[in-house]
TORTIBA-222470 format. One record per residue (C-alpha): x, y, z; residue in one letter. Coordinates in Angstrom, 2 decimals. Layout:
N
[[X Y Z] "A"]
...
//
This chain:
402
[[0.21 -0.18 -0.11] "M"]
[[2.57 2.49 1.46] "Q"]
[[4.14 1.93 -2.32] "K"]
[[1.00 2.50 -4.12] "K"]
[[0.66 6.03 -2.70] "V"]
[[4.34 6.91 -3.11] "I"]
[[3.91 6.22 -6.65] "A"]
[[0.72 8.27 -6.84] "L"]
[[2.69 10.94 -5.46] "A"]
[[5.22 10.94 -8.21] "V"]
[[2.48 10.92 -10.72] "A"]
[[1.33 13.37 -9.28] "G"]
[[4.23 15.91 -8.97] "A"]
[[4.96 14.98 -12.56] "L"]
[[1.76 15.77 -14.22] "A"]
[[1.20 19.30 -11.72] "A"]
[[3.14 21.50 -14.24] "P"]
[[1.82 19.91 -17.66] "A"]
[[-1.86 20.71 -15.75] "L"]
[[-0.56 24.02 -14.72] "A"]
[[0.39 25.41 -17.98] "L"]
[[-2.59 24.08 -20.08] "A"]
[[-4.52 25.90 -17.40] "Q"]
[[-2.66 29.21 -17.91] "D"]
[[-2.56 28.96 -21.61] "S"]
[[-6.60 28.11 -22.01] "G"]
[[-5.67 25.27 -24.35] "V"]
[[-8.67 23.13 -25.31] "V"]
[[-8.32 20.54 -28.10] "I"]
[[-11.68 19.69 -29.36] "S"]
[[-13.11 18.59 -32.43] "G"]
[[-15.74 16.41 -35.11] "T"]
[[-15.61 13.05 -37.07] "I"]
[[-18.27 12.83 -39.13] "Y"]
[[-18.47 9.41 -41.37] "G"]
[[-20.94 9.30 -44.50] "E"]
[[-21.81 6.03 -46.07] "Y"]
[[-24.51 6.64 -49.19] "S"]
[[-24.90 3.85 -52.09] "K"]
[[-26.17 6.26 -55.39] "A"]
[[-27.73 5.38 -58.68] "S"]
[[-26.58 8.23 -61.16] "I"]
[[-28.38 9.15 -64.15] "G"]
[[-27.00 9.20 -67.72] "A"]
[[-26.67 12.64 -69.20] "A"]
[[-25.48 11.42 -72.46] "T"]
[[-28.33 9.00 -74.26] "A"]
[[-27.91 5.30 -74.62] "G"]
[[-25.08 5.37 -71.80] "T"]
[[-24.99 3.72 -68.90] "K"]
[[-23.71 4.77 -65.60] "L"]
[[-22.29 3.05 -62.91] "Q"]
[[-24.11 2.54 -59.59] "G"]
[[-21.86 3.47 -56.51] "T"]
[[-21.40 3.39 -52.71] "D"]
[[-18.54 5.95 -51.24] "M"]
[[-17.60 6.94 -47.80] "L"]
[[-16.75 10.26 -47.35] "Q"]
[[-15.85 12.58 -44.07] "A"]
[[-16.53 16.04 -44.77] "P"]
[[-16.58 18.71 -42.51] "G"]
[[-14.18 16.31 -39.68] "S"]
[[-11.78 18.38 -38.17] "N"]
[[-9.29 18.55 -35.33] "L"]
[[-9.44 21.99 -33.19] "R"]
[[-6.65 23.67 -31.23] "I"]
[[-7.79 26.66 -29.43] "R"]
[[-5.82 28.83 -26.81] "S"]
[[-7.27 32.18 -24.94] "T"]
[[-5.48 34.51 -22.46] "E"]
[[-7.26 37.39 -21.00] "K"]
[[-4.71 40.22 -21.57] "V"]
[[-4.69 44.18 -20.54] "A"]
[[-7.87 47.07 -20.75] "Y"]
[[-10.21 43.59 -20.31] "G"]
[[-9.39 41.92 -23.89] "M"]
[[-8.75 38.88 -24.39] "T"]
[[-6.04 37.62 -26.62] "A"]
[[-6.96 34.15 -28.84] "W"]
[[-5.74 32.03 -31.71] "F"]
[[-7.32 28.66 -33.39] "Q"]
[[-5.92 25.78 -35.58] "C"]
[[-8.60 23.85 -37.55] "E"]
[[-7.29 20.64 -39.76] "S"]
[[-8.70 18.46 -41.49] "T"]
[[-9.19 14.86 -39.38] "L"]
[[-10.26 12.18 -42.04] "D"]
[[-10.45 8.89 -40.50] "F"]
[[-10.21 7.19 -43.71] "R"]
[[-6.62 7.56 -43.70] "G"]
[[-6.82 9.66 -47.49] "T"]
[[-5.66 12.96 -46.00] "N"]
[[-2.35 12.83 -46.50] "G"]
[[-2.06 15.90 -48.51] "S"]
[[-3.56 17.96 -45.84] "Q"]
[[-1.51 20.68 -43.67] "V"]
[[-1.67 21.84 -39.97] "M"]
[[-4.34 24.88 -39.88] "C"]
[[-6.08 24.62 -43.45] "E"]
[[-9.67 24.92 -42.36] "R"]
[[-10.75 27.68 -39.80] "N"]
[[-7.66 29.05 -38.37] "S"]
[[-6.97 32.79 -36.66] "A"]
[[-5.09 35.16 -34.64] "L"]
[[-7.24 37.10 -33.09] "G"]
[[-8.10 39.85 -30.11] "L"]
[[-11.26 40.13 -28.45] "Q"]
[[-13.45 42.87 -26.38] "G"]
[[-16.23 44.91 -25.87] "D"]
[[-15.26 46.92 -29.10] "F"]
[[-16.00 43.19 -31.01] "G"]
[[-13.69 40.88 -32.60] "N"]
[[-10.44 41.18 -34.66] "A"]
[[-8.85 38.80 -36.26] "Y"]
[[-6.69 37.38 -39.14] "F"]
[[-6.46 33.95 -40.88] "G"]
[[-8.03 31.85 -42.77] "I"]
[[-11.77 31.45 -41.88] "W"]
[[-15.49 31.28 -43.01] "D"]
[[-16.95 34.48 -44.68] "T"]
[[-19.64 36.26 -42.90] "P"]
[[-21.43 35.51 -46.26] "F"]
[[-21.05 31.83 -45.61] "K"]
[[-21.60 32.33 -41.69] "R"]
[[-25.33 33.59 -42.04] "T"]
[[-26.29 31.66 -44.84] "M"]
[[-28.94 29.35 -43.08] "G"]
[[-29.33 25.45 -44.51] "N"]
[[-32.26 24.28 -42.27] "V"]
[[-32.95 20.49 -43.25] "G"]
[[-30.01 20.07 -45.05] "G"]
[[-25.77 20.14 -45.04] "R"]
[[-23.26 22.32 -46.24] "D"]
[[-21.13 18.99 -47.78] "T"]
[[-21.64 15.31 -48.79] "G"]
[[-24.32 13.58 -49.98] "I"]
[[-26.71 15.80 -48.29] "F"]
[[-25.18 19.10 -49.23] "G"]
[[-27.07 22.14 -50.46] "T"]
[[-23.95 24.08 -50.90] "A"]
[[-23.65 23.99 -55.09] "Q"]
[[-27.14 24.59 -55.29] "W"]
[[-26.98 27.67 -53.69] "L"]
[[-23.50 28.76 -53.68] "A"]
[[-21.70 26.79 -56.30] "G"]
[[-19.67 25.11 -53.84] "N"]
[[-18.48 25.36 -49.89] "S"]
[[-14.88 25.25 -49.96] "T"]
[[-11.41 26.44 -48.84] "T"]
[[-10.13 29.33 -51.80] "V"]
[[-7.69 31.82 -52.16] "S"]
[[-7.83 34.86 -54.23] "A"]
[[-5.59 34.51 -57.10] "G"]
[[-2.59 33.92 -54.63] "Q"]
[[1.02 33.58 -55.75] "V"]
[[3.33 31.04 -54.58] "S"]
[[6.78 29.64 -55.67] "A"]
[[4.96 26.34 -57.06] "K"]
[[3.47 28.45 -59.67] "T"]
[[5.58 31.42 -60.14] "A"]
[[7.23 29.58 -63.37] "G"]
[[3.78 29.67 -64.90] "A"]
[[3.50 33.84 -64.78] "L"]
[[4.23 35.32 -67.83] "S"]
[[6.97 38.23 -67.92] "T"]
[[8.35 40.83 -69.90] "S"]
[[11.62 40.94 -71.96] "S"]
[[12.73 42.79 -69.02] "A"]
[[12.19 39.96 -66.59] "G"]
[[8.81 41.96 -64.84] "V"]
[[5.67 40.01 -64.22] "V"]
[[2.82 40.51 -66.03] "T"]
[[0.43 37.74 -65.29] "G"]
[[-1.09 36.62 -62.15] "V"]
[[-1.53 32.85 -61.72] "T"]
[[-3.72 31.01 -58.86] "A"]
[[-2.30 28.96 -55.95] "D"]
[[-3.34 26.27 -57.22] "T"]
[[-5.28 25.03 -60.79] "A"]
[[-8.04 24.21 -58.26] "A"]
[[-8.31 27.89 -56.89] "D"]
[[-8.44 29.49 -60.25] "T"]
[[-11.41 27.16 -62.04] "A"]
[[-13.74 27.00 -58.86] "A"]
[[-12.92 30.20 -56.79] "G"]
[[-14.99 32.54 -59.23] "A"]
[[-18.04 30.87 -58.70] "G"]
[[-17.77 29.75 -54.76] "V"]
[[-19.98 32.28 -52.48] "F"]
[[-19.87 29.58 -49.40] "K"]
[[-16.06 30.59 -49.16] "R"]
[[-13.49 29.34 -46.58] "R"]
[[-10.89 32.06 -47.96] "Q"]
[[-7.97 32.28 -47.22] "K"]
[[-5.74 35.34 -45.94] "N"]
[[-8.59 37.13 -44.81] "L"]
[[-9.20 39.58 -42.67] "I"]
[[-12.63 40.09 -39.93] "T"]
[[-14.16 42.04 -37.83] "F"]
[[-17.52 41.15 -36.04] "D"]
[[-19.25 43.84 -33.68] "T"]
[[-20.54 43.03 -30.25] "P"]
[[-24.13 41.70 -30.29] "T"]
[[-26.33 44.33 -29.41] "I"]
[[-29.91 44.24 -29.26] "G"]
[[-29.76 40.83 -30.84] "G"]
[[-27.59 42.60 -33.94] "F"]
[[-24.09 41.53 -35.08] "Q"]
[[-22.69 42.57 -38.16] "A"]
[[-19.47 40.96 -39.89] "M"]
[[-16.91 42.46 -42.43] "F"]
[[-13.62 40.63 -44.12] "S"]
[[-11.79 41.48 -46.68] "T"]
[[-8.92 39.59 -48.41] "T"]
[[-5.07 41.02 -48.61] "T"]
[[-3.15 41.31 -51.96] "T"]
[[-0.34 39.20 -50.89] "N"]
[[-0.14 37.63 -55.03] "H"]
[[0.29 41.53 -56.07] "A"]
[[3.53 41.41 -54.85] "T"]
[[6.41 41.65 -57.74] "L"]
[[3.26 42.39 -60.32] "L"]
[[3.58 45.26 -62.60] "S"]
[[0.97 48.32 -62.85] "N"]
[[-0.63 46.88 -65.69] "G"]
[[-0.74 43.53 -64.50] "A"]
[[-4.15 41.66 -65.69] "A"]
[[-6.06 40.90 -62.45] "G"]
[[-3.16 42.19 -60.07] "A"]
[[-5.40 43.63 -56.89] "K"]
[[-7.36 40.29 -56.60] "A"]
[[-9.81 40.90 -53.37] "R"]
[[-12.88 39.03 -51.90] "V"]
[[-14.97 41.60 -49.47] "M"]
[[-17.81 40.28 -47.54] "S"]
[[-20.30 41.92 -45.25] "S"]
[[-23.15 40.80 -43.52] "A"]
[[-25.61 40.92 -40.79] "I"]
[[-27.34 38.54 -38.02] "A"]
[[-30.51 38.88 -35.64] "Y"]
[[-30.90 36.24 -33.33] "K"]
[[-33.56 36.91 -30.76] "N"]
[[-35.43 33.75 -29.09] "G"]
[[-36.98 31.24 -31.91] "P"]
[[-35.77 34.02 -34.67] "I"]
[[-32.84 33.78 -36.41] "N"]
[[-32.23 36.23 -39.40] "L"]
[[-29.63 36.28 -41.67] "G"]
[[-28.34 38.57 -44.51] "G"]
[[-25.20 39.05 -46.74] "A"]
[[-23.48 40.85 -49.90] "Y"]
[[-20.01 39.62 -51.19] "D"]
[[-17.52 41.01 -54.03] "K"]
[[-14.86 39.18 -55.56] "H"]
[[-13.15 41.54 -57.17] "K"]
[[-10.82 40.22 -60.50] "S"]
[[-11.44 36.81 -58.47] "I"]
[[-10.90 34.42 -61.53] "N"]
[[-7.20 35.71 -62.43] "G"]
[[-8.21 38.62 -64.65] "N"]
[[-10.39 42.03 -64.07] "D"]
[[-13.91 40.59 -64.03] "L"]
[[-15.88 40.59 -60.94] "D"]
[[-18.45 38.47 -58.95] "A"]
[[-21.36 39.58 -56.52] "T"]
[[-23.48 37.90 -54.63] "G"]
[[-26.50 38.23 -51.80] "Y"]
[[-28.57 36.58 -49.64] "H"]
[[-31.14 36.34 -47.33] "V"]
[[-31.98 33.49 -44.55] "S"]
[[-34.23 32.84 -42.03] "A"]
[[-35.68 29.94 -39.76] "D"]
[[-37.96 30.02 -36.58] "Y"]
[[-38.23 27.52 -34.37] "T"]
[[-42.09 27.24 -33.18] "L"]
[[-42.14 24.27 -30.53] "G"]
[[-40.56 21.18 -31.79] "S"]
[[-40.22 22.67 -35.24] "V"]
[[-37.64 24.67 -37.31] "K"]
[[-38.64 26.19 -40.60] "L"]
[[-36.42 27.71 -42.64] "G"]
[[-35.73 29.32 -45.95] "A"]
[[-33.10 30.46 -47.82] "V"]
[[-33.02 33.05 -51.04] "Y"]
[[-29.70 34.01 -53.05] "T"]
[[-28.63 35.90 -56.04] "V"]
[[-24.91 35.46 -57.24] "Q"]
[[-23.62 37.39 -60.51] "K"]
[[-19.92 36.66 -62.20] "L"]
[[-18.68 38.20 -65.08] "E"]
[[-17.98 36.49 -67.99] "T"]
[[-16.48 39.05 -70.39] "T"]
[[-15.91 42.62 -69.94] "T"]
[[-19.23 42.70 -71.15] "T"]
[[-21.39 40.25 -70.42] "T"]
[[-22.62 38.53 -66.98] "T"]
[[-24.04 35.25 -66.03] "A"]
[[-26.73 35.45 -63.00] "Q"]
[[-28.18 32.37 -60.81] "V"]
[[-31.18 32.99 -58.63] "K"]
[[-31.86 29.65 -55.90] "A"]
[[-33.48 29.29 -52.80] "Y"]
[[-33.88 26.83 -50.20] "L"]
[[-36.83 25.84 -47.77] "I"]
[[-36.25 22.92 -44.99] "G"]
[[-38.03 21.89 -41.52] "A"]
[[-36.68 19.94 -39.09] "E"]
[[-39.25 17.99 -36.60] "W"]
[[-38.00 16.80 -33.18] "N"]
[[-40.93 13.91 -32.85] "I"]
[[-39.94 13.21 -29.46] "A"]
[[-37.64 12.70 -27.57] "G"]
[[-34.03 11.58 -29.29] "P"]
[[-36.05 11.21 -32.43] "H"]
[[-36.05 14.08 -35.16] "S"]
[[-36.96 14.27 -39.06] "I"]
[[-35.29 16.67 -41.17] "H"]
[[-36.22 17.37 -45.11] "A"]
[[-35.58 20.07 -47.30] "S"]
[[-35.96 21.21 -50.90] "Y"]
[[-33.59 23.36 -52.89] "A"]
[[-33.74 24.86 -56.10] "N"]
[[-31.39 26.11 -58.82] "A"]
[[-32.88 28.43 -61.60] "G"]
[[-31.73 28.64 -64.89] "D"]
[[-28.58 30.25 -65.58] "I"]
[[-29.66 33.75 -67.55] "T"]
[[-27.32 36.13 -69.35] "G"]
[[-24.19 34.91 -71.47] "S"]
[[-21.16 32.24 -70.74] "G"]
[[-20.50 29.58 -68.08] "T"]
[[-20.86 30.43 -64.71] "F"]
[[-18.42 28.31 -62.86] "T"]
[[-19.46 24.97 -60.90] "N"]
[[-23.05 25.40 -62.85] "R"]
[[-22.80 25.28 -66.30] "G"]
[[-23.16 27.33 -69.62] "V"]
[[-25.84 29.86 -69.54] "A"]
[[-29.61 29.33 -70.79] "G"]
[[-32.68 27.66 -70.91] "A"]
[[-33.49 24.58 -69.03] "N"]
[[-30.06 25.11 -66.97] "T"]
[[-31.36 24.57 -63.51] "G"]
[[-32.04 21.69 -60.93] "A"]
[[-34.07 20.51 -57.50] "R"]
[[-32.19 18.49 -54.71] "L"]
[[-34.75 16.86 -52.39] "M"]
[[-33.68 15.25 -48.86] "Q"]
[[-35.25 13.68 -45.97] "V"]
[[-33.31 11.82 -43.03] "R"]
[[-34.08 10.55 -39.56] "Y"]
[[-32.39 11.74 -36.93] "V"]
[[-31.65 10.31 -33.88] "N"]
[[-29.66 12.12 -31.32] "D"]
[[-27.79 8.93 -29.45] "L"]
[[-26.33 11.35 -26.79] "S"]
[[-25.34 15.01 -26.34] "K"]
[[-22.47 14.35 -28.46] "R"]
[[-23.07 11.14 -30.45] "T"]
[[-25.69 11.63 -33.45] "Q"]
[[-26.61 8.78 -36.39] "V"]
[[-29.11 9.75 -38.98] "Q"]
[[-30.52 7.67 -42.43] "V"]
[[-31.93 9.13 -45.48] "G"]
[[-32.58 9.72 -48.96] "V"]
[[-31.69 12.19 -51.50] "V"]
[[-32.33 13.32 -55.07] "Q"]
[[-30.66 15.54 -57.67] "A"]
[[-33.19 16.27 -60.62] "R"]
[[-31.47 18.43 -63.32] "N"]
[[-33.58 19.96 -66.21] "D"]
[[-32.49 19.04 -69.63] "T"]
[[-29.41 21.31 -69.87] "A"]
[[-28.77 21.27 -65.57] "G"]
[[-25.26 20.48 -64.44] "A"]
[[-25.66 19.88 -60.91] "Y"]
[[-24.79 16.50 -58.85] "F"]
[[-24.70 14.94 -55.64] "L"]
[[-22.18 16.05 -53.22] "G"]
[[-19.04 14.08 -53.22] "G"]
[[-20.04 12.11 -56.54] "Y"]
[[-18.12 13.24 -59.85] "S"]
[[-19.35 15.64 -62.27] "S"]
[[-22.19 14.09 -64.56] "K"]
[[-21.29 12.59 -68.12] "N"]
[[-22.61 15.90 -69.89] "G"]
[[-25.92 17.46 -68.67] "V"]
[[-29.40 16.23 -67.65] "G"]
[[-30.15 13.19 -65.87] "G"]
[[-31.21 12.33 -62.16] "N"]
[[-28.90 10.79 -59.55] "D"]
[[-30.91 9.08 -56.27] "T"]
[[-28.75 8.05 -53.24] "A"]
[[-29.13 6.47 -50.10] "Y"]
[[-27.40 7.04 -47.23] "A"]
[[-26.09 6.46 -43.48] "V"]
[[-23.65 8.83 -41.44] "N"]
[[-22.70 9.18 -38.03] "M"]
[[-21.24 12.46 -36.49] "T"]
[[-19.56 12.42 -33.33] "H"]
[[-18.10 15.92 -31.04] "N"]
[[-15.05 15.51 -28.49] "F"]
//
């Protein structure tokens, strides 16, 4: 017995400094594991072509979060967060630390000011009752082109060789950080944005305003006449929350975002209301993309949804999303070529069971129905073989928060 007491005393003495350090630095480790298995029937878009039925395992949104806070002078709090993808499938070998919402900030009575990589105000205030952002039940492509991490025309060493130069060696063009950023960035409005400076006001009477802008790191060494040299993403939003009412509205301007001097703009209004055991929600969004110096493509979309807590841990979630025709001229990135019958609809219903405060399971069905020239598809599955066609999938998923 005496030996056990001595061992416990030694262990306590060794652990005490580490415990004290953790408490003093205010470090908290948390995260989410989301696993989703789906089996889909992919509708052929090309006449006479039969596509393979597919099943897929996904982990969208799974993350590991390290957050540190410290009380500093003048009643303020300094904070830092590093959030990284946590893919339990073992397929995230290319991921890096802090590639999700990560920032350094200072918070106080004045509000919250921070910089890093973070969701824009547009994304943070867009509702999604009855649906999800990504995965097989994701509505982001319908409502906002996509929901992903993007840059604003960032130039890096790995692509610097692709920049155009004058005979004197002056850089005259701008290349994106990766080909994916160039292709996807112009049409993405639910953005986790790199190099973002954000200010959130304090909440007063239920109202809060949010403002953010990117820096122009990528303009370094570019000549004054370089096309798209000052690519910048600017996002602003206002939110109101009071009891059962939750409202949001946002406006985005993506200046020279697609590697030239063309812009993209968009706005949304979102609302949800909880009435007893039922939450009802709706979103309406309009986005425009300059396709040339004289032409513009535009998309309008909406979502209506409901989440009904039947009893105890049992709930039903359902939503209907509708993307209208792409009007105007040219190709709207991530959506397709402007023209008639380019819209699509997404319908889903899920049974949800809260196994505990931190663990939830769901099972449901989702269907994507394209117009004859629509180019939308279920989240996680490959782009269609052309346009048109319908997809149907059944899925089960589990979420565990820690």
